Steps between C-alpha positions, in 0.01 A plus 500: 500500500224713356589610150275701274468496124731801471775302678462214256504726196814676625683177587835453330508131591212261558598222745264222604592224738320224683663316787400231745546493879844341453622810310514299177402666174193369326485771235741776408449747215673831442464731202682823428201715407691821429858405581712193547616406851827378642573183694547714810155655448352153450657387828348802675156435350514135607602603851209744527264240354617233744447743789151591377397136456626425852292785641192377312548147630519628857180703453326194355610284793370762746167525317458122502586483871235762576244284321 
């Protein structure tokens, strides 16, 4: 997910998450930069984050398999 500096400056919420291959959270941090966020929005962000981490794990597995 290529984001530029302008995307980060314009962000209303900053959400960082780290997960392992078992879909367990290692780190979770969310900050309302310009606005607060609802529980429903948090659930959506976590869902997108989980999907992104899963995609990254698959890419890493493929890269390792290629040697």
